[in-house]
Backbone as a printed PyTorch tensor [residue, N CA C, xyz], in Angstrom:
tensor([[[   0.8220,   -1.1730,    0.0000],
         [   0.0000,    0.0000,    0.0000],
         [   0.8730,    1.2440,    0.0000]],

        [[   0.3060,    2.3080,   -0.3870],
         [   1.0510,    3.5670,   -0.3950],
         [   0.9580,    4.1700,    0.9830]],

        [[   1.8970,    5.1520,    1.1760],
         [   1.9560,    5.7540,    2.5030],
         [   0.6870,    6.4830,    2.8630]],

        [[   0.1340,    7.2250,    2.0410],
         [  -1.0830,    7.9140,    2.4700],
         [  -2.1890,    6.8940,    2.8020]],

        [[  -2.3080,    5.8420,    2.0810],
         [  -3.3280,    4.8390,    2.3850],
         [  -2.9920,    4.1610,    3.7120]],

        [[  -1.6920,    3.9570,    3.9250],
         [  -1.2550,    3.3000,    5.1350],
         [  -1.5810,    4.1610,    6.3420]],

        [[  -1.3060,    5.4410,    6.2550],
         [  -1.5280,    6.3520,    7.3710],
         [  -3.0440,    6.4870,    7.5930]],

        [[  -3.8090,    6.6450,    6.5410],
         [  -5.2480,    6.7870,    6.6740],
         [  -5.8100,    5.4740,    7.2540]],

        [[  -5.3310,    4.3580,    6.8120],
         [  -5.7940,    3.0520,    7.3090],
         [  -5.4660,    2.8790,    8.7750]],

        [[  -4.2480,    3.3520,    9.1700],
         [  -3.8340,    3.2160,   10.5640],
         [  -4.6960,    4.1180,   11.4360]],

        [[  -4.9220,    5.3770,   10.9540],
         [  -5.7180,    6.3150,   11.7390],
         [  -7.1470,    5.7620,   11.8770]],

        [[  -7.6780,    5.2620,   10.8250],
         [  -9.0320,    4.7020,   10.8930],
         [  -9.0570,    3.4460,   11.7900]],

        [[  -8.0280,    2.6670,   11.6990],
         [  -7.9340,    1.4760,   12.5480],
         [  -7.9290,    1.8730,   14.0080]],

        [[  -7.1120,    2.8820,   14.3720],
         [  -7.0130,    3.3450,   15.7490],
         [  -8.3570,    3.9230,   16.1710]],

        [[  -9.0400,    4.6620,   15.3210],
         [ -10.3350,    5.2300,   15.6490],
         [ -11.3830,    4.1230,   15.8660]],

        [[ -11.4040,    3.1990,   14.9560],
         [ -12.3670,    2.0880,   15.0900],
         [ -12.0150,    1.2630,   16.3300]],

        [[ -10.7080,    1.0280,   16.5310],
         [ -10.2890,    0.2580,   17.7030],
         [ -10.6260,    1.0100,   18.9740]],

        [[ -10.4020,    2.3060,   19.0290],
         [ -10.7130,    3.1290,   20.1860],
         [ -12.2070,    3.1570,   20.4280]],

        [[ -12.9790,    3.3350,   19.3310],
         [ -14.4270,    3.3500,   19.4610],
         [ -14.9210,    2.0230,   20.0230]],

        [[ -14.4260,    0.9280,   19.4560],
         [ -14.8400,   -0.3840,   19.9390],
         [ -14.3700,   -0.6080,   21.3700]],

        [[ -13.1660,   -0.1590,   21.6990],
         [ -12.6450,   -0.3500,   23.0450],
         [ -13.4380,    0.4850,   24.0410]],

        [[ -13.8410,    1.6730,   23.6680],
         [ -14.5230,    2.5780,   24.5590],
         [ -16.0030,    2.2180,   24.6960]],

        [[ -16.6690,    1.8940,   23.6330],
         [ -18.1120,    1.6880,   23.6620],
         [ -18.4590,    0.2030,   23.4760]],

        [[ -17.9200,   -0.4390,   22.5360],
         [ -18.3020,   -1.8100,   22.1910],
         [ -17.7910,   -2.8380,   23.1990]],

        [[ -16.5330,   -2.6560,   23.6360],
         [ -15.9460,   -3.6520,   24.5350],
         [ -16.6700,   -3.7000,   25.8820]],

        [[ -17.0160,   -2.5630,   26.5010],
         [ -17.7440,   -2.6570,   27.7710],
         [ -19.1080,   -3.3440,   27.6050]],

        [[ -19.7740,   -3.0720,   26.5060],
         [ -21.0650,   -3.7350,   26.2780],
         [ -20.8700,   -5.2360,   26.0830]],

        [[ -19.8590,   -5.5730,   25.3330],
         [ -19.5740,   -6.9970,   25.1080],
         [ -19.2130,   -7.6550,   26.4400]],

        [[ -18.4030,   -7.0070,   27.2480],
         [ -17.9850,   -7.5520,   28.5420],
         [ -19.2130,   -7.6790,   29.4690]],

        [[ -20.0530,   -6.6370,   29.4080],
         [ -21.2530,   -6.6790,   30.2320],
         [ -22.1410,   -7.8440,   29.8150]],

        [[ -22.3290,   -8.0570,   28.5460],
         [ -23.1270,   -9.1580,   28.0320],
         [ -22.5080,  -10.4950,   28.4250]],

        [[ -21.1730,  -10.5780,   28.3230],
         [ -20.4930,  -11.8280,   28.7040],
         [ -20.6500,  -12.0980,   30.1940]],

        [[ -20.5590,  -11.0440,   31.0070],
         [ -20.7150,  -11.2300,   32.4550],
         [ -22.1430,  -11.6590,   32.8030]],

        [[ -23.0980,  -11.0300,   32.1260],
         [ -24.4960,  -11.4200,   32.3770],
         [ -24.7250,  -12.8830,   32.0050]],

        [[ -24.1810,  -13.2530,   30.8680],
         [ -24.3180,  -14.6400,   30.4270],
         [ -23.6060,  -15.5740,   31.4170]],

        [[ -22.4140,  -15.1450,   31.8860],
         [ -21.6660,  -15.9430,   32.8610],
         [ -22.4680,  -16.0690,   34.1520]],

        [[ -23.0630,  -14.9620,   34.5890],
         [ -23.8810,  -14.9920,   35.8100],
         [ -25.1050,  -15.8860,   35.6290]],

        [[ -25.7020,  -15.8080,   34.4640],
         [ -26.8520,  -16.6650,   34.2080],
         [ -26.4540,  -18.1280,   34.2390]],

        [[ -25.3600,  -18.4360,   33.6290],
         [ -24.8860,  -19.8320,   33.6080],
         [ -24.5520,  -20.2830,   35.0150]],

        [[ -23.7610,  -19.4480,   35.7530],
         [ -23.4130,  -19.7950,   37.1420],
         [ -24.6640,  -19.8990,   37.9980]],

        [[ -25.5900,  -18.9570,   37.8260],
         [ -26.8520,  -18.9870,   38.5810],
         [ -27.6640,  -20.2200,   38.2440]],

        [[ -27.6840,  -20.5660,   36.9710],
         [ -28.4060,  -21.7720,   36.5490],
         [ -27.7980,  -23.0130,   37.1650]],

        [[ -26.4740,  -23.0410,   37.1870],
         [ -25.7980,  -24.2030,   37.7910],
         [ -26.0910,  -24.2500,   39.2840]],

        [[ -26.0000,  -23.0720,   39.9310],
         [ -26.2830,  -23.0160,   41.3720],
         [ -27.7320,  -23.4040,   41.6600]],

        [[ -28.6480,  -22.8700,   40.8410],
         [ -30.0520,  -23.2170,   41.0300],
         [ -30.2780,  -24.7100,   40.7780]],

        [[ -29.5810,  -25.2430,   39.7870],
         [ -29.7000,  -26.6760,   39.5100],
         [ -29.1600,  -27.4910,   40.6860]],

        [[ -28.0270,  -27.0590,   41.2670],
         [ -27.4780,  -27.7490,   42.4390],
         [ -28.4450,  -27.6600,   43.6140]],

        [[ -29.0090,  -26.4650,   43.8140],
         [ -29.9730,  -26.2940,   44.9020],
         [ -31.2090,  -27.1530,   44.6740]],

        [[ -31.6890,  -27.1630,   43.4320],
         [ -32.8600,  -27.9770,   43.1010],
         [ -32.5560,  -29.4520,   43.2950]],

        [[ -31.3550,  -29.8610,   42.9140],
         [ -30.9680,  -31.2590,   43.0990],
         [ -30.8750,  -31.5940,   44.5810]],

        [[ -30.2970,  -30.6950,   45.3790],
         [ -30.2140,  -30.9220,   46.8220],
         [ -31.6130,  -30.9850,   47.4230]],

        [[ -32.4910,  -30.0820,   46.9760],
         [ -33.8680,  -30.0800,   47.4760],
         [ -34.5840,  -31.3580,   47.0680]],

        [[ -34.3380,  -31.7830,   45.8290],
         [ -34.9430,  -33.0300,   45.3570],
         [ -34.4510,  -34.2140,   46.1810]],

        [[ -33.1720,  -34.2230,   46.5200],
         [ -32.6240,  -35.2890,   47.3640],
         [ -33.2860,  -35.2720,   48.7440]],

        [[ -33.4550,  -34.0700,   49.3000],
         [ -34.0980,  -33.9480,   50.6150],
         [ -35.5370,  -34.4460,   50.5540]],

        [[ -36.2510,  -34.0500,   49.5050],
         [ -37.6310,  -34.4950,   49.3380],
         [ -37.6750,  -36.0090,   49.1460]],

        [[ -36.7320,  -36.5420,   48.3720],
         [ -36.6600,  -37.9860,   48.1600],
         [ -36.4250,  -38.7060,   49.4840]],

        [[ -35.5140,  -38.1860,   50.2830],
         [ -35.2540,  -38.7930,   51.5970],
         [ -36.5110,  -38.7240,   52.4750]],

        [[ -37.2000,  -37.5840,   52.4030],
         [ -38.4210,  -37.4210,   53.1890],
         [ -39.4800,  -38.4330,   52.7290]],

        [[ -39.6320,  -38.5950,   51.4070],
         [ -40.5970,  -39.5620,   50.8860],
         [ -40.2270,  -40.9840,   51.2860]],

        [[ -38.9440,  -41.2660,   51.2410],
         [ -38.4970,  -42.6090,   51.6480],
         [ -38.7900,  -42.8450,   53.1230]],

        [[ -38.5550,  -41.8330,   53.9480],
         [ -38.8500,  -41.9570,   55.3790],
         [ -40.3510,  -42.1550,   55.5920]],

        [[ -41.1640,  -41.3880,   54.8500],
         [ -42.6100,  -41.5440,   54.9620],
         [ -43.0480,  -42.9200,   54.4820]],

        [[ -42.4250,  -43.4090,   53.4240],
         [ -42.7390,  -44.7340,   52.9100],
         [ -42.3780,  -45.7990,   53.9380]],

        [[ -41.2150,  -45.6620,   54.5630],
         [ -40.8270,  -46.6070,   55.6150],
         [ -41.8080,  -46.5570,   56.7780]],

        [[ -42.1970,  -45.3180,   57.1630],
         [ -43.1800,  -45.1850,   58.2410],
         [ -44.5020,  -45.8410,   57.8580]],

        [[ -44.9150,  -45.6380,   56.6120],
         [ -46.1610,  -46.2390,   56.1440],
         [ -46.0670,  -47.7640,   56.1500]],

        [[ -44.9220,  -48.2900,   55.7610],
         [ -44.7380,  -49.7510,   55.7820],
         [ -44.7940,  -50.2810,   57.2070]],

        [[ -44.1240,  -49.5760,   58.1210],
         [ -44.1510,  -50.0000,   59.5230],
         [ -45.5700,  -49.9100,   60.0810]],

        [[ -46.2660,  -48.8510,   59.7210],
         [ -47.6490,  -48.6790,   60.1780],
         [ -48.5370,  -49.7830,   59.6080]],

        [[ -48.3410,  -50.1090,   58.3500],
         [ -49.1250,  -51.1860,   57.7300],
         [ -48.8190,  -52.5250,   58.4030]],

        [[ -47.5540,  -52.7770,   58.6910],
         [ -47.1860,  -54.0260,   59.3700],
         [ -47.8000,  -54.0610,   60.7670]],

        [[ -47.7770,  -52.9190,   61.4530],
         [ -48.3630,  -52.8560,   62.7970],
         [ -49.8720,  -53.0910,   62.7200]],

        [[ -50.5110,  -52.4880,   61.7110],
         [ -51.9520,  -52.6570,   61.5690],
         [ -52.3050,  -54.0990,   61.2190]],

        [[ -51.4800,  -54.7300,   60.3700],
         [ -51.7180,  -56.1450,   60.0480],
         [ -51.5870,  -57.0040,   61.2940]],

        [[ -50.5690,  -56.7400,   62.0780],
         [ -50.3560,  -57.5070,   63.3050],
         [ -51.5060,  -57.2720,   64.2840]],

        [[ -51.9310,  -56.0340,   64.3910],
         [ -53.0440,  -55.6970,   65.2740],
         [ -54.3200,  -56.3850,   64.7990]],

        [[ -54.5410,  -56.3700,   63.4880],
         [ -55.7190,  -57.0450,   62.9320],
         [ -55.6430,  -58.5490,   63.1720]],

        [[ -54.4490,  -59.1030,   63.0280],
         [ -54.2670,  -60.5310,   63.2850],
         [ -54.5780,  -60.8560,   64.7420]],

        [[ -54.0940,  -60.0070,   65.6600],
         [ -54.3620,  -60.2200,   67.0830],
         [ -55.8500,  -60.0730,   67.3870]],

        [[ -56.4780,  -59.0650,   66.7800],
         [ -57.9090,  -58.8790,   66.9880],
         [ -58.6870,  -60.0680,   66.4360]],

        [[ -58.2570,  -60.5610,   65.2840],
         [ -58.9100,  -61.7330,   64.7010],
         [ -58.7820,  -62.9440,   65.6170]],

        [[ -57.5930,  -63.1360,   66.1690],
         [ -57.3870,  -64.2620,   67.0870],
         [ -58.2480,  -64.0800,   68.3340]],

        [[ -58.3440,  -62.8430,   68.8360],
         [ -59.1720,  -62.5830,   70.0120],
         [ -60.6460,  -62.8390,   69.7070]],

        [[ -61.0900,  -62.4190,   68.5270],
         [ -62.4830,  -62.6370,   68.1400],
         [ -62.7610,  -64.1270,   67.9980]],

        [[ -61.8210,  -64.8450,   67.3950],
         [ -61.9970,  -66.2930,   67.2430],
         [ -62.0630,  -66.9580,   68.6100]],

        [[ -61.1640,  -66.5500,   69.5200],
         [ -61.1720,  -67.1360,   70.8630],
         [ -62.4800,  -66.8090,   71.5830]],

        [[ -62.9380,  -65.5710,   71.4330],
         [ -64.1940,  -65.1760,   72.0790],
         [ -65.3680,  -65.9690,   71.5110]],

        [[ -65.3930,  -66.1080,   70.1850],
         [ -66.4750,  -66.8640,   69.5600],
         [ -66.4100,  -68.3410,   69.9660]],

        [[ -65.1950,  -68.8590,   70.0850],
         [ -65.0390,  -70.2500,   70.5180],
         [ -65.5620,  -70.4130,   71.9490]],

        [[ -65.2340,  -69.4510,   72.8310],
         [ -65.7290,  -69.5110,   74.2040],
         [ -67.2480,  -69.4140,   74.2340]],

        [[ -67.7910,  -68.5080,   73.4130],
         [ -69.2490,  -68.3860,   73.3610],
         [ -69.8820,  -69.6830,   72.8770]],

        [[ -69.2790,  -70.2740,   71.8420],
         [ -69.8170,  -71.5250,   71.3050],
         [ -69.7450,  -72.6390,   72.3480]],

        [[ -68.6140,  -72.7000,   73.0690],
         [ -68.4880,  -73.7220,   74.1070],
         [ -69.4950,  -73.4860,   75.2200]],

        [[ -69.6840,  -72.2140,   75.6180],
         [ -70.6640,  -71.9010,   76.6530],
         [ -72.0690,  -72.2580,   76.1790]],

        [[ -72.3640,  -71.9350,   74.9240],
         [ -73.6780,  -72.2630,   74.3600],
         [ -73.8510,  -73.7840,   74.2990]],

        [[ -72.7880,  -74.4900,   73.9190],
         [ -72.8620,  -75.9570,   73.8680],
         [ -73.0940,  -76.5290,   75.2690]],

        [[ -72.3800,  -75.9640,   76.2700],
         [ -72.5960,  -76.4260,   77.6470],
         [ -74.0210,  -76.1320,   78.0960]],

        [[ -74.5300,  -74.9400,   77.7330],
         [ -75.8820,  -74.5690,   78.1280],
         [ -76.8870,  -75.5230,   77.4870]],

        [[ -76.6790,  -75.8030,   76.2060],
         [ -77.5880,  -76.7120,   75.5060],
         [ -77.4930,  -78.1160,   76.0960]],

        [[ -76.2740,  -78.5570,   76.3880],
         [ -76.0790,  -79.8820,   76.9780],
         [ -76.7420,  -79.9550,   78.3460]],

        [[ -76.5420,  -78.9020,   79.1520],
         [ -77.1670,  -78.8890,   80.4790],
         [ -78.6880,  -78.8860,   80.3680]],

        [[ -79.2000,  -78.0980,   79.4170],
         [ -80.6530,  -78.0580,   79.2090],
         [ -81.1520,  -79.4290,   78.7560]],

        [[ -80.3820,  -80.0690,   77.8740],
         [ -80.7710,  -81.4000,   77.4030],
         [ -80.7250,  -82.4080,   78.5500]],

        [[ -79.6840,  -82.3060,   79.3930],
         [ -79.5870,  -83.2110,   80.5480],
         [ -80.7730,  -82.9970,   81.4900]],

        [[ -81.1050,  -81.7210,   81.7040],
         [ -82.2490,  -81.4060,   82.5740],
         [ -83.5280,  -81.9600,   81.9740]],

        [[ -83.7050,  -81.7870,   80.6720],
         [ -84.9020,  -82.2930,   80.0000],
         [ -84.9460,  -83.8170,   80.0670]],

        [[ -83.7920,  -84.4370,   79.8590],
         [ -83.7310,  -85.9050,   79.9300],
         [ -84.0930,  -86.3760,   81.3350]],

        [[ -83.5430,  -85.6870,   82.3440],
         [ -83.8410,  -86.0670,   83.7310],
         [ -85.3260,  -85.8660,   84.0300]],

        [[ -85.8930,  -84.7320,   83.5280],
         [ -87.3220,  -84.4900,   83.7420],
         [ -88.1550,  -85.5580,   83.0340]],

        [[ -87.7710,  -85.8970,   81.8060],
         [ -88.4830,  -86.9430,   81.0730],
         [ -88.3470,  -88.2910,   81.7740]],

        [[ -87.1850,  -88.5500,   82.3260],
         [ -86.9460,  -89.8040,   83.0580],
         [ -87.8380,  -89.8800,   84.2910]],

        [[ -87.8750,  -88.7480,   85.0180],
         [ -88.7180,  -88.7150,   86.2110],
         [ -90.1860,  -88.8890,   85.8360]],

        [[ -90.5920,  -88.2380,   84.7430],
         [ -91.9760,  -88.3540,   84.2890],
         [ -92.2610,  -89.7900,   83.8730]],

        [[ -91.2880,  -90.3840,   83.1560],
         [ -91.4720,  -91.7750,   82.7300],
         [ -91.5360,  -92.6990,   83.9400]],

        [[ -90.6930,  -92.4570,   84.9490],
         [ -90.7250,  -93.2850,   86.1590],
         [ -92.0620,  -93.1460,   86.8820]],

        [[ -92.5450,  -91.9130,   86.9560],
         [ -93.8260,  -91.6850,   87.6150],
         [ -94.9380,  -92.3890,   86.8490]],

        [[ -94.9250,  -92.2430,   85.5450],
         [ -95.9390,  -92.8920,   84.7190],
         [ -95.8230,  -94.4090,   84.8230]],

        [[ -94.5850,  -94.8960,   84.7820],
         [ -94.3540,  -96.3430,   84.8900],
         [ -94.7880,  -96.8530,   86.2520]],

        [[ -94.5100,  -96.0790,   87.2800],
         [ -94.9000,  -96.4610,   88.6300],
         [ -96.4280,  -96.6110,   88.7060]],

        [[ -97.1190,  -95.6580,   88.0990],
         [ -98.5820,  -95.7360,   88.1120],
         [ -99.0890,  -96.9350,   87.3380]],

        [[ -98.4960,  -97.1770,   86.1680],
         [ -98.9390,  -98.3070,   85.3580],
         [ -98.5960,  -99.6350,   86.0210]],

        [[ -97.3830,  -99.7160,   86.5930],
         [ -96.9960, -100.9540,   87.2860],
         [ -97.9050, -101.1780,   88.4800]],

        [[ -98.2290, -100.0740,   89.1740],
         [ -99.1360, -100.1990,   90.3240],
         [-100.4890, -100.7380,   89.9120]],

        [[-100.9960, -100.1930,   88.8050],
         [-102.3000, -100.6380,   88.3200],
         [-102.2370, -102.1100,   87.9100]],

        [[-101.1850, -102.4830,   87.1950],
         [-101.0410, -103.8860,   86.7570],
         [-100.8350, -104.8100,   87.9620]],

        [[-100.0420, -104.3560,   88.9250],
         [ -99.7980, -105.1870,   90.1160],
         [-101.0860, -105.3630,   90.9110]],

        [[-101.8650, -104.3000,   90.9910],
         [-103.1280, -104.3980,   91.7220],
         [-104.0790, -105.3590,   91.0330]],

        [[-104.1550, -105.2460,   89.7220],
         [-105.0210, -106.1650,   88.9790],
         [-104.5470, -107.5990,   89.1230]],

        [[-103.2330, -107.7810,   89.0580],
         [-102.6660, -109.1180,   89.1970],
         [-102.9190, -109.6600,   90.5960]],

        [[-102.6950, -108.8040,   91.5750],
         [-102.9260, -109.2430,   92.9640],
         [-104.4020, -109.5370,   93.1920]],

        [[-105.2700, -108.7450,   92.5810],
         [-106.7100, -108.9900,   92.7220],
         [-107.0710, -110.3390,   92.1260]],

        [[-106.4860, -110.6730,   91.0180],
         [-106.7620, -111.9730,   90.3870],
         [-106.2030, -113.1120,   91.2400]],

        [[-105.0200, -112.8870,   91.8170],
         [-104.3900, -113.9390,   92.6250],
         [-105.1850, -114.1500,   93.9040]],

        [[-105.4850, -113.0920,   94.5630],
         [-106.1730, -113.1850,   95.8430],
         [-107.6340, -113.5400,   95.6140]],

        [[-108.1400, -113.0910,   94.5490],
         [-109.5140, -113.4000,   94.2410],
         [-110.4750, -112.3770,   94.7980]],

        [[-110.0140, -111.3000,   95.3290],
         [-110.8930, -110.2370,   95.8050],
         [-110.3990, -108.9150,   95.2480]],

        [[-111.2490, -107.9780,   95.2520],
         [-110.9320, -106.6730,   94.6890],
         [-110.1210, -105.8590,   95.6770]],

        [[-109.0600, -105.2590,   95.1790],
         [-108.2070, -104.3940,   96.0120],
         [-108.4460, -102.9540,   95.5970]],

        [[-109.5970, -102.4700,   95.9300],
         [-109.9430, -101.1230,   95.4970],
         [-109.5810, -100.0750,   96.5280]],

        [[-109.1800, -100.4790,   97.6990],
         [-108.7740,  -99.4960,   98.7150],
         [-107.5080,  -98.8010,   98.2170]],

        [[-107.5940,  -97.5000,   98.0460],
         [-106.5000,  -96.7370,   97.4430],
         [-105.2790,  -96.7250,   98.3510]],

        [[-105.4220,  -96.5240,   99.6150],
         [-104.2750,  -96.4650,  100.5380],
         [-103.5590,  -97.8040,  100.5610]],

        [[-104.3010,  -98.8540,  100.6010],
         [-103.7170, -100.1900,  100.6250],
         [-103.0090, -100.4760,   99.3080]],

        [[-103.6810, -100.0920,   98.2460],
         [-103.1140, -100.2900,   96.9080],
         [-101.8120,  -99.4990,   96.7610]],

        [[-101.7730,  -98.2590,   97.2220],
         [-100.5790,  -97.4230,   97.1220],
         [ -99.4420,  -98.0000,   97.9500]],

        [[ -99.7330,  -98.4660,   99.1840],
         [ -98.6890,  -99.0660,  100.0270],
         [ -98.1080, -100.3050,   99.3800]],

        [[ -98.9560, -101.1350,   98.8160],
         [ -98.4840, -102.3670,   98.1970],
         [ -97.6180, -102.0570,   96.9650]],

        [[ -98.0500, -101.1050,   96.1320],
         [ -97.2970, -100.7480,   94.9300],
         [ -95.9650, -100.1340,   95.3190]],

        [[ -95.9690,  -99.2320,   96.2950],
         [ -94.7170,  -98.5950,   96.7280],
         [ -93.7560,  -99.6240,   97.3040]],

        [[ -94.2550, -100.5580,   98.0820],
         [ -93.3830, -101.5930,   98.6570],
         [ -92.7930, -102.4660,   97.5530]],

        [[ -93.6010, -102.8150,   96.5850],
         [ -93.1370, -103.6280,   95.4640],
         [ -92.0580, -102.8910,   94.6600]],

        [[ -92.3040, -101.6060,   94.3740],
         [ -91.3320, -100.8330,   93.5970],
         [ -90.0610, -100.5750,   94.3870]],

        [[ -90.1640, -100.3650,   95.6880],
         [ -88.9730, -100.1830,   96.5200],
         [ -88.1330, -101.4470,   96.5350]],

        [[ -88.7890, -102.5980,   96.5660],
         [ -88.0490, -103.8500,   96.5020],
         [ -87.3270, -103.9880,   95.1640]],

        [[ -87.9710, -103.5560,   94.1010],
         [ -87.3390, -103.6070,   92.7930],
         [ -86.1440, -102.6550,   92.7330]],

        [[ -86.2960, -101.4450,   93.2900],
         [ -85.2190, -100.4600,   93.2670],
         [ -84.0370, -100.8930,   94.1140]],

        [[ -84.2980, -101.5470,   95.2290],
         [ -83.1970, -101.9210,   96.1240],
         [ -82.4650, -103.1710,   95.6710]],

        [[ -83.0100, -103.9180,   94.7530],
         [ -82.3590, -105.1320,   94.2640],
         [ -81.0760, -104.7750,   93.5270]],

        [[ -80.0360, -105.6180,   93.6400],
         [ -78.7460, -105.3490,   93.0120],
         [ -78.8280, -105.3820,   91.4980]],

        [[ -79.5330, -106.2480,   90.9340],
         [ -79.5750, -106.4160,   89.4880],
         [ -80.4370, -105.3920,   88.7970]],

        [[ -81.1690, -104.5920,   89.4990],
         [ -81.9750, -103.5330,   88.9060],
         [ -83.0120, -104.0860,   87.9520]],

        [[ -82.8140, -103.8460,   86.6850],
         [ -83.7950, -104.2280,   85.6650],
         [ -83.8840, -105.7330,   85.5200]],

        [[ -82.7350, -106.4130,   85.6510],
         [ -82.7440, -107.8720,   85.4890],
         [ -83.5380, -108.5110,   86.6130]],

        [[ -83.3370, -108.0520,   87.8310],
         [ -84.0620, -108.6010,   88.9780],
         [ -85.5340, -108.2500,   88.8600]],

        [[ -85.7820, -107.0200,   88.4270],
         [ -87.1700, -106.5970,   88.2630],
         [ -87.8770, -107.4530,   87.2290]],

        [[ -87.2020, -107.7520,   86.1340],
         [ -87.8060, -108.5810,   85.0970],
         [ -88.0250, -109.9910,   85.6050]],

        [[ -87.0360, -110.5090,   86.3600],
         [ -87.1520, -111.8490,   86.9000],
         [ -88.2740, -111.8960,   87.9300]],

        [[ -88.3600, -110.8230,   88.7630],
         [ -89.4200, -110.7510,   89.7780],
         [ -90.7820, -110.6680,   89.1330]],

        [[ -90.8660, -109.9240,   88.0530],
         [ -92.1430, -109.8170,   87.3510],
         [ -92.5130, -111.1650,   86.7560]],

        [[ -91.5050, -111.8750,   86.2390],
         [ -91.7620, -113.2080,   85.6720],
         [ -92.2140, -114.1670,   86.7530]],

        [[ -91.5720, -114.1010,   87.9380],
         [ -91.9570, -114.9700,   89.0520],
         [ -93.3530, -114.6220,   89.5220]],

        [[ -93.6340, -113.2910,   89.5730],
         [ -94.9660, -112.8770,   90.0010],
         [ -96.0030, -113.3960,   89.0150]],

        [[ -95.6610, -113.3550,   87.7460],
         [ -96.5900, -113.8670,   86.7380],
         [ -96.7460, -115.3660,   86.8850]],

        [[ -95.6430, -116.0520,   87.2060],
         [ -95.7040, -117.5050,   87.4010],
         [ -96.5220, -117.8500,   88.6350]],

        [[ -96.3690, -117.0790,   89.7100],
         [ -97.1440, -117.3140,   90.9120],
         [ -98.6080, -117.0160,   90.6530]],

        [[ -98.8220, -116.0410,   89.8100],
         [-100.2030, -115.6750,   89.5260],
         [-100.8970, -116.7910,   88.7870]],

        [[-100.1960, -117.5050,   87.9540],
         [-100.8450, -118.5930,   87.2050],
         [-100.9440, -119.8430,   88.0490]],

        [[ -99.9860, -120.0300,   88.9800],
         [ -99.9870, -121.2370,   89.7700],
         [-101.1900, -121.2950,   90.7220]],

        [[-101.4160, -120.2270,   91.5210],
         [-102.5630, -120.3500,   92.4280],
         [-103.8960, -120.4410,   91.7110]],

        [[-104.0170, -119.7220,   90.6340],
         [-105.2960, -119.7920,   89.9460],
         [-105.4650, -121.1370,   89.2910]],

        [[-104.3120, -121.6670,   88.8040],
         [-104.4070, -122.9900,   88.1950],
         [-104.6400, -124.0500,   89.2600]],

        [[-104.0510, -123.8750,   90.4750],
         [-104.2180, -124.8340,   91.5470],
         [-105.6400, -124.7550,   92.1220]],

        [[-106.1600, -123.5330,   92.1000],
         [-107.4890, -123.3350,   92.6580],
         [-108.5560, -123.9060,   91.7680]],

        [[-108.3060, -124.2070,   90.5560],
         [-109.3500, -124.6990,   89.6500],
         [-109.4400, -126.1260,   89.7530]]])
């Protein structure tokens, strides 16, 4: 280049460089700093968000563990309550079974007593008729008839063989009843 072009180029270069250094460079630096601050702030905010997320995650995990422990405790409590209910129901059933058994025993005893009373009356009537046939006279006196029936039944009750002796005694009484009437004819 020629000298005048060189000098004009240098002067213009210095002017443009000075202008850029004075006005453009501070703006560029300011923009770079803002961008740097934004990036640093973003990184810091990301670190803070990550730390907060970790804290929240730990909190959720703790709550989850608490919920699991609570669920296990509730299951155990329900199991214990179920066992208690089963035991209570079993006791109630056993008590009800005992009550029913006792009621049945009482009813059986009452029926037995009623049957004995009825049997006593029927045996008394049959014994009186049999004795009337054997003796040949009517035994209509109630007091006498009752004493004779009671004595006969007491003898049957006091015998060791119970029913066997009673059956044998009834058979003998029947045999005696036929013998005198047969002998009397």
